[in-house]
C-alpha positions as CSV (number, residue, x, y, z in Angstrom):
1,M,35.7,13.0,6.7
2,I,33.8,10.2,9.1
3,R,37.3,8.4,9.0
4,K,39.2,11.5,10.5
5,L,36.6,11.9,12.9
6,L,36.5,8.3,13.9
7,A,40.5,8.5,14.0
8,T,40.3,11.6,16.6
9,L,38.0,10.0,18.4
10,V,40.0,6.8,18.9
11,L,43.2,9.1,19.7
12,M,41.0,11.0,22.4
13,L,40.4,7.8,24.3
14,F,43.9,6.6,24.5
15,A,44.8,10.0,25.6
16,S,42.3,9.9,28.3
17,T,43.3,6.4,29.1
18,A,47.2,7.4,29.7
19,W,46.1,10.6,31.9
20,A,44.2,7.7,33.9
21,H,47.0,5.5,34.7
22,M,49.4,8.3,35.4
23,C,47.6,9.3,38.3
24,P,47.6,6.6,40.6
25,S,51.7,7.0,40.0
26,L,51.7,10.5,41.1
27,M,49.9,9.8,44.4
28,S,52.4,6.9,44.9
29,E,55.4,9.6,44.6
30,I,53.6,11.7,46.8
31,D,52.8,9.7,49.5
32,D,56.5,8.1,49.5
33,A,57.9,11.9,49.6
34,L,55.8,12.2,52.4
35,Q,56.7,9.4,54.5
36,D,60.6,10.8,53.8
37,E,61.2,12.7,57.3
38,T,63.9,14.6,55.1
39,T,62.0,15.9,52.8
40,V,59.1,16.7,55.3
41,S,61.2,18.4,57.5
42,Q,62.2,20.8,54.7
43,L,58.5,22.2,54.8
44,D,57.2,24.3,56.7
45,E,53.5,23.9,58.3
46,S,51.6,25.7,55.7
47,T,53.5,24.2,52.6
48,L,52.4,20.5,54.2
49,E,49.1,21.1,54.6
50,E,48.8,22.5,50.9
51,V,50.4,19.4,49.6
52,K,48.1,17.1,51.3
53,E,45.0,19.0,50.6
54,L,46.5,19.2,46.7
55,R,47.1,15.1,47.0
56,A,43.4,14.6,48.5
57,Q,41.9,16.8,45.5
58,G,44.0,14.6,42.9
59,E,42.7,11.4,44.3
60,E,39.2,12.7,44.2
61,A,39.1,14.2,40.7
62,H,41.1,10.9,39.5
63,T,38.2,9.0,41.3
64,A,35.5,11.4,39.5
65,G,37.5,10.5,36.4
66,N,38.5,14.1,35.9
67,H,42.2,13.1,35.1
68,D,43.2,16.4,34.0
69,A,42.3,18.2,36.9
70,S,43.8,15.3,38.8
71,V,47.0,15.6,37.4
72,A,47.3,19.5,37.6
73,A,46.6,18.8,41.4
74,L,49.3,16.1,42.0
75,E,51.8,17.9,39.7
76,Q,51.4,20.9,41.8
77,A,51.8,19.2,45.0
78,K,55.3,17.3,43.3
79,E,56.4,21.2,42.6
80,L,55.9,21.5,46.3
81,L,57.3,19.2,47.4
82,G,60.4,19.6,45.2
83,I,60.3,16.1,43.5
């Protein structure tokens, strides 16, 4: 019983670490897309502002250690960008 609990805790730790390392990569993809004039020109102003807000929310969540929320916001921004 204790071994199963310990194994579960270890797996949760590794999963959390994996999410943490994913956030900077997602932020970089969004930043690159925002630098691409072709990508940006295809967005209306409100969508562009929403992408920027989601990007900021993702970074804030990442910094606070809430990697699930960070990944969710960053993935939503990527979807709006079409990447």
